N, C-alpha and C positions, 0 to 999 in steps of 0.2 A: 448622193453621187457616188460614194465609194462602193456601194453595192452593185453598181453597174460594171465594175471591173473585177473579173475573176482572178483568183490566185492559181498559179500553176500547181498541178496536182502534187508534184514532188516538193513543193514549198509549203504545203498546208500543215505539215507537222509543226511549223513555227507558230501556227495560230490555233493551237489546241486549247480547249477549255472543258470544264466539268459541268454537267447539268443533269437534271433528272431524266431518266429514260422516258421517252414519249411525252416529255413535258408534264409528267405526273409526279407530284411531290411525294406520293406514297411509294414510288419505286426507287431503286438505287441510283446513285450518281454514276454516270458513265462518261467516257471521253468522247468529245465531238471535235470536229475540225471545221474552221471557217472555209467556205468555198469562195467567198468574195472578201474584198478588203473591208476591214471593220473601222468604224468610227472610234477614235481613241488610240489607234495604232500609229506610232510615229511616222512610218513611211507612207501612210495612206494618202495624205494630201499631194505629195510629190508624184506618187504613182498615178493617182487619178488625173492630175494635171498633164502628165505625160500622155496618158490615154486620150485625153481630150484633144491634145495637139496632134496626136497620131491620127485621129479620126478625120482631120481636115488637111492632112499633108498633100493630098491630091486635089484639093478644092481650089477655087479662084484665089488669087493673091490677097484680095481685100478680106476674104473670109479667113484666110490663114493669119493675116495681121490682126484681125479682130479677136480671134481666139487666143493668139499669142500675147498680144499687148493689152487687151482690155478686160481680161478675165482675172478675177481673184478667186481661185478654186472654182466654185460653181456660181459665182455672181459676176455679172458683166455690166459695164457702164460705157456707153459710147455716144457719139454724136455724128451728125452728117450735114451735108449742105442743104438738104430738104427732106420732107417726110417720105417721099417716094424712095429716095436712095436708102434711107434707114430701114424702111419696111422690106425692101428687096434684099438688103444685106442680111437682115435677121432671118428671112425665109430661106435664103440659100444656105445660111449657117445651120438652121434647123434641119434642112434636108441632108446636108453633109454629115452631121452628127448622128442623125437617125439611121442613115443608110450604112455608114462605115463603123459606127460605134454603138448602135442601139441605145443612144443617149437622147433623151427628150429635152429640148430647150423650150422652156415655157415660163409662165409667171411674168409676162411682158408688161411693162409700165412705161409710159411716155408722157411728156407734157404736151405732146402734139395729139390732138383729137384724131387727126387723119391717120396717124400711125396706130393708135389704139383700135380704131374701127377697121383697120385692115387685117386684124387677126380675129379668129373665132373666139367666143367667150372662154372655152376650155384652155386657151393658151394665155389668158390674161391673169394678172394678179387677182387674188380673191376679192379685194376691195373694188375692183373695176368690173367684175362680171355682171353685176346687177345694177350698175350705176347708169343713170341717164347722162351719158358722156357729153359734156360741153366744157368750154374753156374756163367757166366760172366755178364749177363745182368739182374740179379734180381734187382728190384727197392728198393728204400728206403721206408719203411713203417712207418706210424705214428700211435701210439696207446697210448691213455691217455696222449697225449702231449709229448711223448718221441719218437724220431726218431731212427729207427732200420735199419742199413745198412745190408740188407740180404746177399749181396754178400760177404762182409767182416765179417759178423756176429758180428758187433760191434754196440754199441749205440753212437749216435752223438748228440752234443750240439752246437747250433749256437747262439752266444751271439753278439748282435748288440748294441753298445753304441754310440748313435748319438752325445752326448755332455757330458761334465763333470758335475758331481753333484755339485751344488752350495750351498746346505743346507743339514741339517741332514735328512729332509724328502725325498729329492731327492736321497740321498745316500742310504737310506733304500729301497726306491722304486727300485733303480738299482739292489741292491742285491737280492730283492725278485722277480725280473723279470726273473731270471734264474730258470727255472722249472726243478727240479731234485728230483722227488719223491723217488727214490731209494738211493739217497745220494752218487752217483758216484763222484760228484764234491766236496764233503765236504772237502777234504784236501786243496782245493784251495779257496772255498768260505768262509771257516772259517777264513782265513786271513783277508778278507774284513770285516767280522763281528767283529773280534777283533779290527781292525782299527776303525770301526764305534764306538765301545764302548769307546776306548781311546780318540778318536778325539772329540766326541760329549757329553762327560760326563758334565752335567750341562749346555749344550748349548740348546737354544730354537730351536724348530723344523724348523723354517723358517729363522733363522739368517744365514748369510754367514759363510761358514766353514773357520776355520783358515788355513793359508798357512803353518804354522809351529806348531808343537805340542811337548810337553815334553814327553819323554819316557826314563824310567830307569835313570832319573836324567840328561839326555841330551836333546838337542833340535834337532829334526829331520825334514826333509822336508816331506810334506804330498804328497805321490805318487798317488793321485787319479786323 
């Protein structure tokens, strides 16, 4: 996405780097400048997002709202009253981004077969291009680290705990290994965080965890 946004010529000196002349390791290192915004440069996400919104500022209000409210950098998640409305919104957004920003919106996925079939194969997610689309065999999609079961229209979380945590550091690492950006699992993970606070208060990061701990004036077994 970042490479779709050019850097002003008088700003390119800030994006200089050294590389072999003509990409030949046998030649000397020379100075190059990036013409487009690069992955890993701190301002790139904000600049690319600004460009994305700028490209639709003259589009229909629902397109502008979609790009402004439902995008996270180059990923979007939205819903609508019916399949036709969603398909039309996506296509009008595609046209606005392509015409005003030379930005291609593609890799479409939906739990609605009607929506999926309304787009050509080249605009679909790779897993859907050669799939015999029907409501029963829609694959699980992964976006921003979250798995979406399209057939059931549910989000899935797979937690693998290979061994017990033996220290405060390992316990915190186990809790943080569960990626839940939208907080769906908070009613469950909060119990682990409360236990971590009670169990490790005043305990060094790498000392063994106690097998028993006081709680409300009593002694309880540690269920980790």
